[in-house]
N, C-alpha and C positions, 0 to 999 in steps of 0.2 A: 599510687592510685591506679596507674595504667594496668598494673598486674592484679590489684585487689579486686577490681570489678569482674574480670573473667573468672577469678577464683570464687567470688561470691555467687555468680550465676551458676557455676558448677555445683556449689554447695546447695543452691536452691533446688536443683534437680534431684539431689540425693537426700536432703534433709526435710523437705516440706512434708512429704507423706508421713514419716515417723512422728514429726511434731504434731501434725493434725490428729494422727491416730492416738496420741497421748492426750490431746486437749479435749476431744469430743466427749469421752466418758467423764472427764472432770466437769465439763459444762453441764452434762446431764445430771450429775450428782448435785451440783450447785442449784440447778433449777428445781430438783426434787426437794431439797432442803428448804428452798424459798417457798415452795408450794405448801409446806407444812404450816408456815406462818400465815399464808393466805387462807388456808382451811380454818385455822383457829379464828381468824377475824370474821370470816363468813359465818361460821356456825354460832359463835357467841353473839354476833350482830343480829341473828334471827331470834335469839332468845330475849334480849333486852338491851337497851342503850347503856344501862349501868354496867352490865357484864362486858359489853364491847369496850367501853371506856376503861374498865379495869384491866382487860387483856392488853389494850393499846398502851396504857401507861406502864403496866408491868413489863411489857416487851421492851420499852425504851430504857429499862434498867438492866434486864438480864442479857439482852442481845449484845450490848457493848462488852460486857464481861466475857461472854462466850467468844466473841471475836478477838478479844485480847488473848484468851487462851489459845484459840485456833492459830493466830499469827505467831505466837511464841513457839508453838509446837511445829509450825512450818519450818523452823530452823533445822529440824531433823532431815528434811528432804534433800537439801544440797549436800549434807554430810554423808548420807547414805549413797547418793548419786556418785559422789567423788570416790567413796570407798569401793563401790561397784565397778566404776570405770578403771580403778587401779587394781581390780581383782583381789582386794583385801577383804574378802567376805567374812573372815574370822573376826574383824572389828565391828561388823554391822550389828551383831546381836547385842554386844555390850552397849552400843549407843542407843539402840531401841529400848533396852531395859531402863537406861537412865531417863529417856524421854517418857517412859511410862510412869516412873516415879514423879517426874515433873508434872505430868498431866493429872495424876491422882491428887497430888498436893494442891495444885491450882484449883481443881474441881472442888475439893473440900473447902478451901478458903473462900471461893466464890459462893458456895452454898451457905456457909456461916454468915457471910455478908448479907445475903438475901434474907436469912432468918432473923437477923438482929438489927439491920441498919435501914430498912426501907421506910418504916413509919416516920422517923424524923425527916427523911427526904420528902415524903408526901406532904408533911406539914409545912415544910419549907416551900414546896411548890404550890401550896394552898389547894391541894386536891380535895374535892368534896368528900365528906366522911364516908358515905356509903361506897363510893368508888374506891377510896383508900383501903377500906376493910376487905373488899373483894380482891383488890389487886394484891394486897399482902397475902391473902390466902392462895391466890394463883401463884405468886412468886415462891411461897413456902413449898408448894407442890413441885414446881419446876426445879427448885434447888436440889431435890432428891435425885435428879437425873444429871446434874452437872459433873460429878465425878466420872460418870459413864462417858460424857462428852470428852473429858480430858483423855481417857484411855482410848476412845475411838479415834480421836484426832491424831494421837501419837502413832497408832497402827496405820492410819490412812497415810500419814506422812512417810512412814516406812515403805508402804506398798507403792506409793507414787514414786519414791526415790529408786525403787527396784524396777521402774518402767512398767508397773502393773497397776493401771489406773481404773480398770473396769470394776474391781470389787466395790470401790466406793460408790459407783453408780448403782449397782444392783442392790447393795445394802441400803442405800438412801431410798431407793424405791420401796424396799421392804419396810423401812421406817414409815414412809408415807402410807403404805397399805395398812399398817397397824394404827397409825394416827387417826385416819378417817373414821373407822367404825368405833374405836375406843372413845374418840371425841364425841361422837353421836350418843353413845351409851351413857357416858359420864356427864355430859353437858345437859342432855334432855331427860335422862333417867328412864324409868319404866313407862311413864306416860308418853314420852316421845317415841319409844319403840312401839307402843300400842297404836299410836296414831299412824306410824309408818307401815306396820305389818298386820294390823288388825287385832281383834280381841281374842284370838285363839291362844295367846301366850299364857303360860302358867302364872299364878298369882305372885310367887316370889320375885319374878322378873318384873312384872308390872308395878310392884311395890318399890322398886329401886328409886332412890331419891334423885331429883335433878340437881346437880351440883354447880351448874353454871360455870363461872370463871375458874373456880377451884377444880372442877372436873376437867376443864381444858388443860390446866396445869398438870394434873395427874396423868392425862393421856400423853402429854408432851414428854414427861419424865419416863413413862413406860416405853415410848418410842425410842428415847435415847438409850435405854438399857437394852432393848432388843437389838438396836444397831451395834452397840458395843459388843454384846455377846456373839452376834453373828460374825463380826470382824475377828474376834478371838478365835472362833471355830474355824473360820476360813483360813486364817494365817497359820493355824495349827495343823490343818489337814491338807492344804493345797500343796502341790508340787511345783507351783509356778515360781517359788522363791529359791529353787535350787537347793544348794547344800547349806543354806542359812537355817540352822535349827533354832528357830526363834524361841521356842518354849522349852528348850533343853537347858537345865542348870540355871535357874533364875539368878541374876546378879544383884547383890545388895547395892544401895546407893554408893556411888563413888563421886565425891564432891568435885574432883578436878574435871571429870567428864561432864557432870551436871553444869558446872560453871561455863565450860566451853560451849555446851549447847545453848545455855542462856545468853552467852555473849553473841551468838548468831541469831537466836530466836527472839529475844526481848525487843530489839529494835524493830523487827517485823511486826510484832504484836502491837507495839506503841504506835507505829505508823498507821496500821489499820484502825486502831482505836481513835487516833486523831482524825482520820478521814471520816469515820462514822460520826463522831461528835461534831464535825464541821457541818454536816447536813442536819443534824439535830438542832444545832444553834441557829442555822438559817431558818428552819421551820419556826423556832421560837420568835425570831426577830420579825418575821413577816406575819405573825399571828394577829398583830394589831391592824393589818391592812384590810381586813374584812374576810368574810366567809368565802366569797367568790375567788379571791386571790389565793387563799390557803388551799381551797379545793383544787384549783388549777395547778398550783405548784406541786401538790402531792400526786396528782394524776400524771403530770409530765415526768416527775421524778421516778415514779413507779414504772412507767412505760419504758423510759430510757434505761432505767436500772436493769430491767430484764435483758435488754439488748447488750448491756455491758458484760453480761455473764460470759459471752464468747471471748472477747479480748482478755478478760480476767483469767479464764481457763487457759488460754493460749500462753499467758505469762507464767502461770504455774507449771505448765508443761515445759516451757523454755528453761525454767530453773533446773529441771531434771536433765534436759539434753546438754546444757552448758556444763553442769556438774559432771555428767558422765564423761564428756570429752576432756575436761580438765583433769579428771582422775586418771585418764589414759596417758597423761603427760603430753598433750597436743594443744598448747595454748593458742597457736595460730589458727588451728581448726576451730577451737572454741570461740575465737573472735568472729570467724565467719558464720558459725552457727548462730551466735547472738545477733549479728546484723541481718542475717537471713530472717530471723524472727521478726525484725522490724519491718521487713518487706511484707511478710504475711500479715502483720498487725495493720499495716497501711491498707492492704487489700480488705481486711475484715472491717476496718473503719469505713471504707467506701461502700462496702456491702450494707453496713448498718445505716449509712446515709440514704441509700436507695430504699431500704425498708421503711425508714421514717418518712421519706417523700411520698411513697405510694400507699402506706397503710395508716398514716397519722389520723386522718379524718374518721375512717370506720372504726379504728381501735378506740379513739377517744369517745366515740358514740357508745361503746360498750361500758365505759366508765360513768358517763353522765349524760343526762338528757337536758341539762340546763344550757341554753344557748350562750349565755354570758361566760359560763365556766369553759364551755367547749372552745369559744373564740380565743379566750386568754390562753388556754392550754395549747392550742395550735400555734400561737405566736411564740410560746416558750419552747415548744418542740423545734421551731425554726432556729432558735438560739442553740438548742442541743445539737442540731446538725453541724453547727460550726465547730463545736468542740469534740466531735467524734474522733477526729484524727489525733488531736493532742491527747485525749483521754486514752485511746487505744495504745498509742506509743508510750505514754508514761507508765501504763500498767505493764507493758512488756519489757521496757527498759528496766523497771524495777525487778521483774522476774529474772532477766539476764544477770543483773548485778547480784541477786540472791544466789545464782549459780556459782558466782565467784566468792560467796560468803561475805560479800561487801554490803552489809545491811545497815550499819550505823549511819552512813551517808544518806540512805533512803529516808530514814527517820528525820534527819536534819532538813533535807530538801522538802519533805512533806510538811514539816512545821512551817518553813518559810513560805513555800508556794501556796499551800492550802489555807493556812491560818492568816498569814500576813497579807498576801496578795489576794487570795480568794475571798476569805471572810472579811478581812479588814477593808480591802478595796471595794468589795460588794456592798458592805454596810455603808461606807462613805457615799458611794454612788446612789444607793437606795434612799438614804436619809438626807443627804446634803447636796447631791448633784456634783458638778465639776467646777469648783472655784467660781461660782456665779455665772459661768458660761452656759451651763446646762442645768435645768431644773432637776430636783430629786426624781430618780427614775423608778422608785418603788421596787416591785419584785424584779423588774428587768435589770435593775442595778445589781441585785444579788446574782442573777444568772450571768451577767457580763463579768462579774467578779469570778464566777466559776470558770468561765472561758479563759480569763487571764491567768488564774491560778493553775489550771491544768496545762496551759501552754508553757508557763514558766517552769513547771515541774518537768515537762517533757524536754525542754531545752537543757536544764541543769542535769537531769539524769543522762541525757545523751552525751553531754560533755564528760560526765563522770565515767560512763561506759567506755568512751574512746580512750581516756587516760588509763583506766584500770586495765583494760585488755592489752594496751601497749606495754604497760609496766610489767605485766605477767610475762609477756613475750620476751621483753628485754631481760627480765630476771632469769628466765629459762635459758637464754642464750649466753648469759655471763659465765665464763669459765670458772669452775669451782676448784679450789686448791686441793692438791692431792692429799 
């Protein structure tokens, strides 16, 4: 320990800037993609409550599918990062081609599911018929873009693994720039354009129909394909990837390579899927507590979720840096890089706490003018400040472990900490209290469960990183037989 701390501080001086330089474009890309969902909700909400409900219900189905795809394809990032660190660039092209096959197949399967399986789900959920019909149309349109999402995410994972995170930012902003006007045109149609620009528009344009939620789905799919094609064009022409001739001699599916990528990626996708469904289930559980509680919960979750983008992006960048250094055959340095990431994650968490402290009231005022909702939201944000540290640490510990390709344990810890401790404990506290000593806590019980779940996740992931990094060092120092 006496030698570890000085080496860690030395690593902080050399590693902090490269890590942040990787993380900031990732954060910008995440925010741009989140903004697309916000634009969808805002524009359909101005048309009608039915269209807004259709988009909201539909998003609750296709977003988890997309995140499952995204997480699975994130398994390519540490593979590319380690190959790059080992200067085995000849193997990168093969791995990316196999990831593209995975992304295409997953996108087609997800599209087929949205085309065929949504109405039974809506009937099970007892969604009103008018909302269900429009949501099905919205999802049918979005499904057209899911193969493009699979291809885009594979290429983004490749680019991130090559330490080149800026393309995802610029291309996500391009997708947002396409999404906004196409949303307006397709949701409101010609009458909407005429109301915005005046009566000088030609008759064929003013005659365009207002498609509502379906138009929103078409605009989303269009944005997905624009982003995909832009990423293909960039990776084809840019010199930033050195001598990796990605689009030279396409490689057919090779099952061994595909299975190796799935071995790393599927646990990541399932962990993200379980995390997303955790928040979905909490929202369903508290729905019976009244409109004020539901509104306050959603506002607090949305606000703190935006702040989480920075530690999440830092964790994604940490995957790249740890993978690079491991590929160079420097396991001791990789351990220092990983724990330096925890120091930065702690600093980011404290920064987020300060932001919450100083901006909570004015930001909540932008969401709602209802005093009861604002008061309850402010108290929930106070609980959110408590878990900022554990939330930031668990995200970055998971990112460091992904750099080691140690992904299955993340899935197991996510299941135990989030579902058993977070959801199970929160539901018990919310509905039953604490063994007769404390009355049922309602929504506060669920948020206390989140605090406990995130804290348990951080502790378990921290212990796993300590053991895994030590094991890799010991393995590297073991003499090999001649």
